[in-house]
N, C-alpha and C positions, 0 to 999 in steps of 0.2 A: 041390597048392598050398595047399589049405585046412589040411591036416595040418601043413605046414611053418609056416604062420602061427601056428597054435595052439601049436606047439612053441616058436617064437621068443618068443611072448607069455609062455608058461609059464616059460621060462628067464629072461626079463627080470624077471618078477614074483618069481621065486625069488632072483635077485641083489639086487633091491630089498629084499626081506624080510631077507636076510642082512646087507646094508649097514645097514639100519635097526636090526637087533638089535645089531650091533657098535657102532654109534654110541651107542645107548642104554646099553650097558655102559660104554663109555668115559666118557660124560657122567656116569653115576652114580658111577663110581669116582673122579672128580675133584672130587666135591662136598667142600667144606671142612668140617672139624670146627667146630662152633659152640659157643661158651660164651655162655650167657645168664644171666638172673637170675630169682629167684623170691622173693616175700615169705613169710617163715615167722615162727614165734614167736621165732626167734633173730635176726630182722632180715632184710635183703635179702642173699641168698646166691647164690653161683655154682652153676649147674646146667648139664647138657648140654641139647642141643636137645630131647631126649625127656623132660626134667624130672628126670633123676637127679642127686642132690646130688653136688657135687664137694668133695673133701677135700684137705688138705695133711698131710704127715707132719712133725711138729715135729722129728724126728730127721734129716731130710734136710739135707745141706750142699750149697751150690752146686756143681753138676757131679758130685756123689756121692750119688745117692739111697740111703737106708738100707733101703728096702723092696725086697728082691730075692727071687729064687727062690720059695719057698712063700708068702711074704708077699703076692706079687702075685696069688695065686689068691683071696685074701680082699679085697685092695685093688687091683683091676685098674687099670692106668694108663690115663688118657685118651689114646688113641692119636690122633696127628695124621694127618689126611687132607688133603692140600693145605696151604695156608696157613691157620692157624686164624683164625676170624672171631668178632667180638664182636657181641652183640645185647643188647637191653634195657639195663640199667645197667652191663654189663661194658665195660671200657675196652680198646679195640684196642691201645693203646700198651703195655699191661701183658702182652699175650699173647706167647708165644714157644714154643720147642720145645727139647728136649734129647734126645740119643740115650741109650738104655739097653740093657741086655743083650738079645741076640737081634736087634739091629739095629732095634729098635722106636723110633719117634720119638714122644716123649711131649709133650703140651701142658703148658706152664708158664704161670703167672700171677704177676706180680710176682716172677719167677724161682723160684717154688715149683712143683715137679712136681705135677700134678693127678691124683687118684685117684678112683675110684668105690668104693662098698661093695657087694660081691657079694651080701650078705645082704638088700639092700633096693633095690627098683626105684625107689622115691621115698621121701621123708621124710628125716629127719636122725638115724636110729637109730645111725649110726656116730660121732656127735659125742662126742669125748672118749675114744673107745676106743683104748687103747694108743698114745696120742700122735697120733692122727689127729683133725683138726678141720675143721669146715665153714669155707669161705673166704668172706670178705666182699668187697664190690666194691672195697675199697681194697687187697686182696691179702693181708690179714692173717688170722690164725686168729680164729674166734669161739669163745671158751671159755665154755661153759655151766657156770657154777659150781655149779648145782644138780644136775648129773648125777653119779652115782657109778658107778664101773666095777666090775663084779662080778668075783669071782676067776676065774670060768670064762672070762672074755674075755681072760685073759692069753695064751691060745694064739693070739689073732688077730694077734699080732706087730706091732709098729711098731718100726722101727729094728733089729730082730734080723736081718733078711735071710734067715732060715732058708729 
């Protein structure tokens, strides 16, 4: 009788642990992508919840992103998880999504697809590189007129789709 009770308690605890694990995974995977803001020398800009700067590609046309294939390895799209949420000075009414190659849902802001810069975890080092610009809270590009683009950056591709 004692062994049977121990066995039943063990099975019940195992089932509880399994259910808790499954619940935790589903709760985590349904967390929404958050677009927030950060104050920089360029002004208040859009960033991810982890502080990574968000960019727009000036070559993008509504419904037709110019950055495809190899370009996406340098300028990864901000992928949507759930319905995107706004935080800080970001405006929820400007958030949206678009489908891109590979079935990826990309977050948009003021209808511009949003990208990060693979070469920088934070900061604005991608500003002005090959047609990619930091995004303001109004949803427009912030063009830093003092930045010069080096000839070596032409391989970073904006608009080429390579």
